SEFINU-863351 format. One record per residue (C-alpha): residue number from 1; chain; x, y, z. Coordinates in steps of 0.02 Angstrom, whole numbers, plus 50000, padded with zeros to 5 digits. Each point is the difference from the previous one (the first is absolute). Last residue first. Layout:
BEGIN
R  NUM  A  X  Y  Z
...
END
This chain:
BEGIN
R  557  A  51370  54942  51639
R  556  A  49967  49884  50147
R  555  A  49809  50000  49986
R  554  A  49999  49964  49813
R  553  A  49812  49979  49979
R  552  A  49913  49887  49874
R  551  A  49843  49995  49895
R  550  A  50059  49939  49829
R  549  A  50074  49844  50080
R  548  A  50190  49978  50004
R  547  A  50073  49850  49910
R  546  A  50095  49843  50049
R  545  A  50035  49849  49890
R  544  A  50032  49836  50089
R  543  A  50164  49906  50031
R  542  A  50046  50090  50161
R  541  A  49824  49978  50069
R  540  A  49996  49814  49962
R  539  A  50163  49971  50094
R  538  A  49940  50106  50148
R  537  A  49839  49901  50005
R  536  A  50100  49840  50017
R  535  A  50086  50066  50157
R  534  A  49837  50072  50065
R  533  A  49914  49832  49980
R  532  A  50145  49912  50086
R  531  A  49999  50119  50149
R  530  A  49811  49979  50017
R  529  A  50030  49820  50051
R  528  A  49890  49999  50156
R  527  A  49870  49882  49924
R  526  A  50055  49929  49832
R  525  A  49997  50106  49845
R  524  A  49892  50095  49876
R  523  A  50076  50106  49861
R  522  A  49880  50107  49897
R  521  A  50039  50093  49839
R  520  A  49927  50173  49972
R  519  A  49961  50091  49837
R  518  A  49998  50189  49986
R  517  A  49902  50094  49867
R  516  A  50089  50070  49846
R  515  A  49860  49958  49879
R  514  A  50098  49854  49925
R  513  A  50020  49923  50173
R  512  A  50138  50048  50120
R  511  A  50144  49926  50099
R  510  A  50016  49869  50138
R  509  A  49960  50102  50155
R  508  A  50012  49890  50157
R  507  A  49857  49923  50100
R  506  A  50054  49901  50154
R  505  A  49912  49858  50091
R  504  A  50025  49927  50173
R  503  A  49896  49845  50044
R  502  A  49842  50023  50104
R  501  A  49920  49849  49916
R  500  A  49837  50088  49956
R  499  A  50081  50168  49967
R  498  A  50133  49921  49889
R  497  A  49865  49906  49903
R  496  A  49899  50157  49960
R  495  A  50130  50092  49895
R  494  A  50002  49920  49827
R  493  A  49820  50021  49944
R  492  A  49966  50160  50100
R  491  A  50013  50137  49868
R  490  A  49926  49901  49856
R  489  A  49861  49935  50113
R  488  A  49956  50175  50061
R  487  A  49993  50057  49818
R  486  A  49880  49858  49957
R  485  A  49897  50037  50158
R  484  A  49961  50181  49960
R  483  A  49879  50073  50127
R  482  A  50021  50188  49993
R  481  A  50056  50153  50094
R  480  A  49888  50137  50070
R  479  A  50089  50156  49935
R  478  A  50027  49957  49863
R  477  A  49975  49829  49920
R  476  A  49911  50072  49848
R  475  A  50158  50097  49959
R  474  A  50088  49834  49979
R  473  A  50172  49995  50081
R  472  A  50113  49912  49874
R  471  A  50084  49838  50049
R  470  A  50178  49992  50069
R  469  A  50101  49857  49925
R  468  A  49926  49827  49982
R  467  A  50018  49826  50076
R  466  A  50069  50069  50162
R  465  A  50156  49952  50098
R  464  A  50068  49893  49859
R  463  A  50058  49832  50064
R  462  A  50156  49927  50082
R  461  A  49999  49875  50144
R  460  A  50152  49998  50112
R  459  A  50123  49874  50072
R  458  A  49947  49843  49906
R  457  A  50002  49811  50032
R  456  A  49951  49993  50185
R  455  A  49894  50151  49959
R  454  A  49870  49888  49919
R  453  A  49967  49920  50170
R  452  A  49980  50172  50080
R  451  A  49873  50044  49865
R  450  A  49900  49843  50035
R  449  A  50004  50028  50188
R  448  A  49938  50178  49980
R  447  A  49863  49945  49880
R  446  A  49935  49872  50126
R  445  A  50005  50125  50144
R  444  A  49908  50127  49894
R  443  A  49877  49865  49950
R  442  A  49960  49964  50182
R  441  A  49977  50184  50038
R  440  A  49884  50017  49849
R  439  A  49891  49853  50054
R  438  A  49986  50077  50174
R  437  A  49948  50164  49918
R  436  A  49875  49915  49885
R  435  A  49924  49906  50148
R  434  A  49964  50166  50084
R  433  A  49907  50050  49841
R  432  A  50050  50137  49878
R  431  A  49868  50131  49960
R  430  A  50068  50132  50118
R  429  A  50161  50006  49899
R  428  A  49902  50018  49838
R  427  A  49904  50146  50074
R  426  A  50166  50076  50057
R  425  A  50064  49989  49821
R  424  A  49849  50092  49928
R  423  A  50001  50129  50140
R  422  A  50182  50040  49961
R  421  A  49960  50020  49814
R  420  A  49860  50122  50046
R  419  A  50101  50109  50117
R  418  A  49962  49994  50186
R  417  A  49897  50138  50079
R  416  A  49836  49907  49972
R  415  A  50060  49861  50115
R  414  A  50051  50122  50137
R  413  A  49925  49944  50165
R  412  A  49974  49813  49980
R  411  A  50139  49984  49871
R  410  A  50120  50089  50117
R  409  A  49966  49874  50139
R  408  A  50031  49853  49882
R  407  A  50152  50070  49909
R  406  A  50120  49873  50076
R  405  A  49874  49860  49970
R  404  A  49972  50049  49818
R  403  A  50188  50014  49976
R  402  A  50025  49828  50075
R  401  A  49869  49918  49890
R  400  A  50067  50092  49847
R  399  A  50180  49948  50032
R  398  A  49967  49819  50045
R  397  A  49867  49959  49870
R  396  A  50091  50090  49860
R  395  A  50165  49913  50038
R  394  A  49925  49826  50001
R  393  A  49891  50043  49852
R  392  A  50139  50061  49887
R  391  A  50132  49874  50056
R  390  A  49884  49852  49972
R  389  A  49946  50066  49830
R  388  A  50182  50036  49955
R  387  A  50062  49825  50036
R  386  A  50184  50045  49986
R  385  A  50100  49937  49853
R  384  A  50135  49866  50015
R  383  A  50183  50051  50005
R  382  A  50133  50017  49865
R  381  A  50175  50030  50068
R  380  A  50094  50148  49926
R  379  A  50183  50029  50039
R  378  A  50090  50143  50085
R  377  A  50176  50049  49945
R  376  A  49995  50188  49970
R  375  A  49944  49970  49820
R  374  A  49858  49897  50075
R  373  A  49942  50150  50102
R  372  A  50010  50120  49854
R  371  A  49907  49875  49889
R  370  A  49862  49989  50132
R  369  A  49985  50190  49994
R  368  A  49991  49992  49810
R  367  A  49860  49873  50019
R  366  A  49911  50127  50109
R  365  A  50015  50131  49864
R  364  A  49929  49883  49867
R  363  A  49858  49938  50109
R  362  A  49944  50176  50042
R  361  A  50011  50051  49818
R  360  A  49892  49852  49947
R  359  A  49864  50027  50130
R  358  A  49990  49865  50133
R  357  A  49975  49813  50015
R  356  A  50182  49969  49951
R  355  A  50061  49967  50178
R  354  A  49858  49876  50031
R  353  A  50039  49899  49844
R  352  A  50186  50019  50038
R  351  A  49993  49930  50176
R  350  A  50160  50072  50071
R  349  A  50107  49958  50151
R  348  A  50168  50089  49993
R  347  A  50144  49903  50079
R  346  A  50151  50093  50069
R  345  A  50158  49894  49989
R  344  A  50104  50132  49912
R  343  A  49922  50169  50033
R  342  A  50150  50117  49995
R  341  A  49935  50174  50043
R  340  A  50056  49990  50182
R  339  A  49950  50163  50086
R  338  A  49860  49919  50101
R  337  A  50103  49851  50054
R  336  A  49927  50006  50176
R  335  A  49872  50139  50017
R  334  A  49931  49955  50172
R  333  A  49843  49970  50101
R  332  A  50019  49903  50161
R  331  A  49878  49852  50009
R  330  A  49816  50038  50024
R  329  A  49884  49950  50142
R  328  A  49973  50174  50072
R  327  A  49919  50083  49850
R  326  A  49835  49907  50024
R  325  A  49984  50058  50180
R  324  A  50010  50184  49956
R  323  A  50019  50111  50154
R  322  A  50175  49940  50042
R  321  A  50061  50037  49824
R  320  A  50112  49880  49907
R  319  A  50105  50050  49849
R  318  A  49977  50087  49834
R  317  A  49988  50189  49979
R  316  A  50182  50056  49987
R  315  A  50068  49859  49892
R  314  A  49843  50008  49893
R  313  A  50024  50187  49973
R  312  A  50181  49977  49947
R  311  A  49957  49853  49887
R  310  A  49857  50100  49921
R  309  A  50117  50143  49958
R  308  A  50132  49880  49934
R  307  A  49868  49920  49888
R  306  A  49967  50170  49924
R  305  A  49863  50132  50001
R  304  A  49919  49926  50153
R  303  A  49854  49910  50079
R  302  A  50011  49934  50177
R  301  A  49884  49887  50099
R  300  A  49840  49965  50096
R  299  A  49924  49826  49982
R  298  A  49823  49931  50000
R  297  A  49951  49819  49964
R  296  A  49942  49932  50168
R  295  A  49945  50158  50090
R  294  A  49905  50084  49859
R  293  A  49950  50177  50050
R  292  A  50087  50025  50166
R  291  A  50047  50182  50030
R  290  A  50189  50020  49978
R  289  A  50069  50064  50166
R  288  A  50094  49839  50035
R  287  A  50015  49908  49834
R  286  A  50180  49946  50025
R  285  A  50110  49963  49847
R  284  A  50043  49815  49986
R  283  A  49823  49948  50053
R  282  A  49959  49922  49832
R  281  A  50160  49992  49899
R  280  A  50038  50163  49911
R  279  A  49892  50081  49867
R  278  A  50131  50103  49912
R  277  A  49968  50131  49865
R  276  A  50119  50075  49872
R  275  A  49948  50140  49882
R  274  A  49929  50015  49823
R  273  A  49828  50068  50043
R  272  A  49899  49849  49940
R  271  A  50120  49877  50081
R  270  A  50009  50090  50168
R  269  A  49810  50024  49996
R  268  A  49977  49810  49986
R  267  A  50139  49951  50121
R  266  A  49943  50098  50152
R  265  A  49814  49959  49992
R  264  A  50030  49823  49938
R  263  A  49857  49924  50098
R  262  A  50021  50050  50181
R  261  A  50145  50119  49968
R  260  A  50037  50160  50094
R  259  A  50104  50148  49941
R  258  A  50142  50105  50068
R  257  A  50099  50119  49892
R  256  A  50182  50021  49951
R  255  A  50092  50107  49871
R  254  A  49889  50152  50031
R  253  A  49909  50132  49898
R  252  A  50076  49936  49838
R  251  A  49836  49966  49907
R  250  A  50031  49812  50003
R  249  A  50020  50005  50190
R  248  A  49840  50100  50025
R  247  A  49906  49889  49877
R  246  A  50041  49842  50098
R  245  A  49938  50065  50168
R  244  A  49858  50081  49901
R  243  A  49926  49831  49955
R  242  A  50035  49887  50147
R  241  A  49835  49913  49956
R  240  A  50026  50000  49865
R  239  A  50050  50026  49821
R  238  A  50066  50167  49941
R  237  A  49858  50024  49877
R  236  A  50017  50084  49831
R  235  A  49958  50171  49928
R  234  A  50146  50077  50095
R  233  A  50121  49900  49893
R  232  A  50170  49953  50073
R  231  A  49962  50099  50158
R  230  A  49848  49886  50030
R  229  A  49847  50080  50076
R  228  A  49924  49974  50172
R  227  A  49814  50030  49977
R  226  A  49924  50123  50120
R  225  A  49988  50007  50190
R  224  A  49822  49940  50027
R  223  A  49963  49891  49848
R  222  A  50171  49913  50005
R  221  A  50071  49909  49848
R  220  A  50143  49878  50029
R  219  A  49962  49853  49884
R  218  A  50051  49865  50124
R  217  A  49840  50013  50104
R  216  A  49968  49973  50186
R  215  A  50135  50112  50075
R  214  A  49877  50080  50121
R  213  A  49959  50127  49862
R  212  A  50136  49995  49868
R  211  A  50144  50102  50063
R  210  A  50059  50181  50016
R  209  A  50164  50028  50091
R  208  A  50018  50066  50176
R  207  A  50135  50132  50026
R  206  A  50178  50055  49960
R  205  A  50086  49886  50126
R  204  A  50181  50058  50016
R  203  A  50116  49853  50037
R  202  A  50112  50028  50150
R  201  A  50025  49815  50042
R  200  A  49895  50017  50158
R  199  A  49863  50077  49892
R  198  A  50000  49849  49885
R  197  A  49995  49879  50146
R  196  A  49855  50095  50079
R  195  A  49902  50003  49836
R  194  A  50019  49811  49979
R  193  A  49958  49965  50182
R  192  A  49842  50103  49979
R  191  A  50009  50172  50077
R  190  A  49890  50048  50146
R  189  A  49847  50108  50031
R  188  A  49917  49964  49833
R  187  A  49866  50129  49960
R  186  A  49821  49939  49983
R  185  A  49930  50052  49831
R  184  A  49942  49837  49921
R  183  A  49848  50064  49902
R  182  A  50065  50044  49827
R  181  A  50087  49836  49965
R  180  A  50176  49973  49930
R  179  A  50054  49899  50150
R  178  A  49967  50161  50097
R  177  A  50146  49986  50120
R  176  A  49978  50170  50081
R  175  A  50161  50098  50023
R  174  A  50085  50062  50159
R  173  A  50102  49842  50025
R  172  A  50023  49903  49838
R  171  A  49902  49838  49988
R  170  A  50019  49898  49839
R  169  A  49854  49970  49882
R  168  A  50019  50174  49926
R  167  A  50149  49937  49902
R  166  A  50154  50085  50070
R  165  A  50116  50118  49907
R  164  A  50190  50015  50015
R  163  A  50124  50144  49977
R  162  A  50183  49963  50040
R  161  A  50076  50115  50131
R  160  A  50079  49856  50098
R  159  A  49972  49841  49899
R  158  A  50183  49946  50007
R  157  A  49982  50004  50188
R  156  A  49989  50119  50148
R  155  A  50115  50125  49916
R  154  A  50134  50075  50114
R  153  A  50119  50098  49888
R  152  A  49953  50165  50079
R  151  A  49932  50061  49833
R  150  A  49898  49841  49987
R  149  A  49927  50019  50174
R  148  A  49953  50182  49970
R  147  A  49919  49959  49833
R  146  A  49899  49861  50082
R  145  A  49931  50120  50131
R  144  A  49954  50127  49866
R  143  A  49916  49864  49895
R  142  A  49896  49944  50149
R  141  A  49945  50180  50026
R  140  A  49954  50017  49816
R  139  A  49898  49839  50007
R  138  A  49905  50065  50150
R  137  A  49960  50162  49908
R  136  A  49949  49906  49842
R  135  A  49866  49896  50089
R  134  A  49931  49867  49883
R  133  A  49836  49911  49967
R  132  A  49915  49896  49864
R  131  A  50144  50018  49880
R  130  A  50038  49948  49821
R  129  A  49845  50038  49898
R  128  A  50098  50034  49841
R  127  A  49898  50154  49962
R  126  A  49917  49999  49828
R  125  A  49864  50126  50042
R  124  A  50114  50117  50096
R  123  A  50112  49974  50151
R  122  A  50108  49859  50065
R  121  A  50143  50021  49877
R  120  A  50031  50184  50033
R  119  A  49983  50000  50188
R  118  A  50099  49838  50005
R  117  A  50140  50078  49896
R  116  A  50013  50151  50115
R  115  A  50005  49885  50151
R  114  A  50137  49895  49918
R  113  A  50106  50153  49961
R  112  A  49989  50057  50181
R  111  A  50032  49822  50059
R  110  A  50166  50000  49906
R  109  A  50054  50173  50058
R  108  A  49977  49950  50182
R  107  A  50075  49826  49978
R  106  A  50166  50064  49931
R  105  A  50076  49998  49827
R  104  A  50172  50015  49918
R  103  A  50082  49980  50170
R  102  A  50106  49849  49951
R  101  A  49928  49889  50137
R  100  A  49822  50061  49967
R  99  A  50017  49970  49813
R  98  A  50078  49827  50028
R  97  A  49866  49945  50124
R  96  A  49862  50063  49884
R  95  A  50077  49911  49849
R  94  A  50017  49839  50100
R  93  A  49818  50013  50054
R  92  A  49957  50009  49816
R  91  A  49981  50155  49892
R  90  A  50016  49912  49833
R  89  A  50033  50146  49882
R  88  A  50186  49989  50037
R  87  A  50016  49828  49919
R  86  A  50054  49865  50121
R  85  A  50124  49953  50133
R  84  A  49984  49906  50161
R  83  A  50154  49975  50108
R  82  A  49933  50101  50148
R  81  A  49830  49920  49974
R  80  A  50069  49824  50016
R  79  A  50100  50046  50155
R  78  A  49850  50085  50080
R  77  A  49894  49847  49964
R  76  A  50130  49886  50079
R  75  A  50012  50111  50153
R  74  A  49811  50002  50017
R  73  A  49993  49811  49979
R  72  A  50124  49980  50144
R  71  A  50174  49940  49954
R  70  A  50057  49831  50064
R  69  A  49945  49908  49844
R  68  A  49916  49829  49989
R  67  A  49829  50049  50067
R  66  A  49893  49857  50064
R  65  A  49876  49905  49891
R  64  A  49813  50019  50019
R  63  A  49877  49895  50097
R  62  A  49859  49918  49902
R  61  A  49836  50091  49963
R  60  A  49835  49915  50045
R  59  A  49890  50154  50014
R  58  A  49821  49989  50060
R  57  A  49986  49812  50009
R  56  A  49842  49930  49922
R  55  A  50063  49819  49995
R  54  A  50067  49926  49837
R  53  A  49956  49815  49981
R  52  A  49943  50015  49819
R  51  A  49932  50173  49958
R  50  A  49873  49924  49882
R  49  A  49919  50113  49870
R  48  A  49810  49999  50012
R  47  A  49989  50178  50065
R  46  A  50123  50053  49865
R  45  A  49892  49927  49861
R  44  A  49850  50090  50074
R  43  A  50094  50166  50007
R  42  A  50037  50004  49814
R  41  A  49966  50178  49943
R  40  A  49824  49962  49936
R  39  A  49959  49927  50171
R  38  A  50065  50157  50087
R  37  A  49894  50118  49896
R  36  A  49846  49889  50005
R  35  A  50003  49982  50189
R  34  A  50039  50185  50016
R  33  A  49846  50048  49900
R  32  A  49888  49885  50103
R  31  A  50071  50068  50162
R  30  A  49975  50179  49941
R  29  A  49815  49977  49964
R  28  A  49948  50071  50170
R  27  A  50104  50156  49974
R  26  A  50186  50034  50022
R  25  A  50048  49919  49835
R  24  A  49857  50092  49912
R  23  A  50062  50168  50062
R  22  A  50175  49954  49943
R  21  A  49939  49959  49824
R  20  A  49896  50158  49989
R  19  A  50149  50107  50050
R  18  A  50110  49906  49877
R  17  A  49876  50031  49858
R  16  A  49992  50184  50048
R  15  A  50187  50021  49974
R  14  A  50105  49845  49973
R  13  A  49988  49818  49949
R  12  A  50128  49904  49895
R  11  A  49915  49838  49950
R  10  A  50046  49832  50075
R  9  A  50074  49845  49921
R  8  A  50165  49962  50085
R  7  A  50097  49876  49896
R  6  A  50025  49831  50084
R  5  A  50185  49972  50017
R  4  A  50078  49831  49969
R  3  A  50178  49936  50006
R  2  A  50004  49811  49982
R  1  A  50046  49897  50153
END
């Protein structure tokens, strides 16, 4: 198969033009407009594409492999973090644990500095737009309890006293889970499994992070809570939809945050903000307490300053949950071989035409990441290209249909309260046919089988995470957002397939472009083999250049 991508031909629309466009979509002529829009983008070719004998199974993942080490993942992560070293400006989980152990910092003083920084960064015309909600008094009490445990030598885990933020797609008792809207105000009465596991480990949850409304756009702008801005250049986007979850880590407010990923929404902002982001295998990290938006492609997972930080969070968060049926069929999660930097025998699957379909600086940095992996003993195996049109429409049909269904009651009561870009995507979701969704489920099964067959010859696929670094925020796009399909395509080109198949995928910083903006490289592996992705990510991380963004807090100073 020859690599082929059909360029997206659609104008950037914002301001009054976007309002008129959305009004037309929701009027009597909307169906005609959507027919033309989808036809021009290739939906007819997809509808005619055979799925072979693939049935419309919801998620045909194979069983995972068993752990090969006797240590628990948490013990392995603690060991890795205890041995971690890095420049003093990288305030990782290891740096927090060391500072607390040595007495050079304590959680109470740390959260005090963080609160002062948030007040400064989240105010004024160019505010970073980091938080939707937080309760400083509760955070202070949690910090006091953590300080007492640390002084007594009884920390709950390596994350005790470490600040964390949650994407506002994850329930936290006492807070509304707004999903980035302005009308979801009901307060959660219980913690999500993710929040409960963090609290049980002693992590200090700073608050609920800003996100793209209902997670439906990878750009990351929010008309209700403000644009989340990139600490590397506050005139640029963070990427979405876990926008402020990434920005908070990059800005030094925390070494770990929680995002959610239905179409690259962890990996895209991780790449644009110069941090690490893991979309684990579908169901690996329980979704209990995460409002359903896209059942078949959605994942919740960790973002962090370093690979060690993400490994520690993954070790804590993964594992079955009795309230989440999908999470119950997994094999034990582990970090076997995580600290082994010798990669002899590891096979890197790369389609160079696909890999190089990105901006020149992105390609150059990602090739340097490949060189670091091969220098450690891995070898490159060329693989065929994905069928991007099939991937695009299969993913778009599933995620937009499911999001339109999940938002059905809200759309009846609050349609005008949604942002304009959200209403555009929901209109497309409503436009798909029932036969389209069955067709998409069949193609997802077909694509999953094809990728599994390729993985008989390779261990991971390597691509850039995004085809460009962080785009500029146009003034015309504020506050209502914009429709910009070429930018969406550049951000999502490499990430969709892992959501469709449910395979784990990791974005790791790979250096910077000529403007000093971060570049991310993406590693995608077999189901339940997150340990291998993290192991390779550690090798890339140690070979890549690290810098501190212009907007950055030293919380442990």
